[in-house]
N, C-alpha and C positions, 0 to 999 in steps of 0.2 A: 692601520689607523694610528693617529697621533697618540692615543691614550695607551698604547702598548709599550711605549718607551719607559723603561725603568730608570731609576736614578743611577747614572753611570759613573758618578764621582762621589766619593765618601763625604766630602764637605757640603754637598748639596742639601743636607738635612739640618745643618746647624742654624740656630736663630740668626747668627751674624751673616751667614750666607744668604738666608732668605731675605734679610733686611737689605743686603747689597743688591739682590735681584729686584726687590721692589724699587730701590733707588734707580737701578738701571732702566727698569720699565718706565718710571716717571721721567727720566732723562730722555728716553725714546719718545714719549708722548710730547715732551717739550719741543724736541727737534721736529717732529711731524707737524705740530700746530704752529710752531715758530716759523717754519718754512712755508707751509701752505696757506695759512691765514694771514700771518703778520709779515711774512717775507723778510725776516730778520736773520735767518740762518741759511746756510747752503742746503742744497737738495738733500732731503732726508734719506733717500735710497742709497746714495753714495756714502754719506756719513755713517748711517746705521749699519750698512752692509759691512764696512770695514770694522767699526766698533764691535759689531756682533760677532764676526768671525774671530777677532782677537779675543774677546771676552769668553766665548764658548771654548776656544782652544785652551786659554789659560785656566779657566775655572772648572771646566768639565773634562779636560784632557783630550777630548776628541770631538770633531764636528758631528759625529754620529748622534751626539746628544740632542741635536736639533733636526735630526732626520736625514742628514747627508750620509747615506750609506747605500750599498747595493741592495735592491729589493730581493726578497726571497722568491718572488714570482713576477716576472716582467708582464706576463699575460694578465695577471690580476691587477697590476698597476695600470696597464693600458685600459682595461675595462672600467676601473674606477675613474680614470681620467676622462674617458668618453662619457660615462654617466654624469660626472660633474659638469662637463662642458654642455651636455644636452640640458641638464637641469638649469644651469646658469642662463642659457639662451631662452628656454621656455619661460622661466620665472621673469627674466628681464623684459622679454617682448610682450608677454601676455598678462603679466600682473603688475610689475613695477611701472613700466612705461605708461599704460593706460591710467592707472590710479594716480601716479604723480603728475600726469598731464592735467588732472583736475585742479591741481593746486599751484604748480610751478611750470616754468618754461622747460622745453626739452633740454637735455644735457648739451653743454657746449662741446663741440669737437675741438681737439687740440689744433693749434695753429699749423702744424705740419701736415694736417689732412689736405689742405688746399694745394700744398706743394707737390704731393705725390700723384694727384689726379692726372692720368695720361702720361706719366713720366716713369717708365719702368726702372731706370737706374735709381732714381730717388726713392721709388717704392721699395726696391730691394735693400737699399741702405736703411730706410726707415724700419723695415722688418727686422734687420739685423740689430739695430739699436733697441727696438722694442723687446726683442728676445733677450738681449743682454741686460738691459736695465729694468724694464717693466716685468718681464717674466722671471728671470733668474734673480735680479736684484731685489725685487719686491718679495719674492718667496723667501730669500735669505733674511731680509729685514723683518717682515711681518710674521710669516708663519714659521720661520726658523728662530731667529733671535728673540723677538719680542714675545712670541708665544711661549718659548722655553722659559724666559725670565718671569712671565706672569704665572706660569704653572709652578715655578720654583717656590713662589710665595705660599702656595698650598701644598707643598711637598710632592709635587708632580702627581697628585692623585687624579683620578678620572674627573672628579668635580672641578679640580683646579684647572685642568685642560679645557673643560667646557666654559668655565668663567673666562679663562684666558682667550678662548676663541671669540667670545662675544666682545671683550674689551679690545682685542686686536682688530676685529672687524669694524668697530667704531672708529678706531684710529685709521684704518684703511680707507674708510669713507672720507675722513678728513684729509687723507692723502690725495684725494681727488676733488678737493675744494673748488678747483678751477672749473669743474663741470657744472657747478650750480647745485642747488638742493636736490633735484631729482638724480643728478649724476652721483652725488655723494651717497644717496640711499641705494642706488643701483650698485655702486662699488662696495658699499658696506655689506649688502646681501651677497655679492660675489665673494667677498672675504669670508663670510659664514660658510658658503658652499665649499670654497677651497680649503678652509680650515677643517671641515668635517670629512673631507674626501680621503 
């Protein structure tokens, strides 16, 4: 679980370091909103993945500070992943979709969805791109870098991680602004599930 990570770098406790982490988190929020809502900055996943990996490496000494490390039990990780995926599907299909349909249109599918229908080569290419950018890139950006910096502000306590998960999930929802209101809510809840997994 994300909360078991201790402070891995001595400077993570100082007031100056916590202020820098808050500024980095706000910068990340600016990039997410600037790209997805106002379209004035490049794609947030690419920008913040690079910034995040460099920041974590320089300030924390190791990428393990944001969870990039070999798990102690692959079996446990697989069970957690399966449970999170099942919860995400059930909540999305049976709670979020029906409730949000009362207020908003269905989430908009990405433009690439029409291109892959009936085209195996394009579907495989799309799957590779989704795994690289959406899966790995979003995990590094949101649940790696931004969550670590949000938790830094609260000295990486359990409460700081919980508050960070909520804030990062809101940003994750905004990261899917193109899907419309129901898609943003669905993505935000997915971020909560992934953040707590």
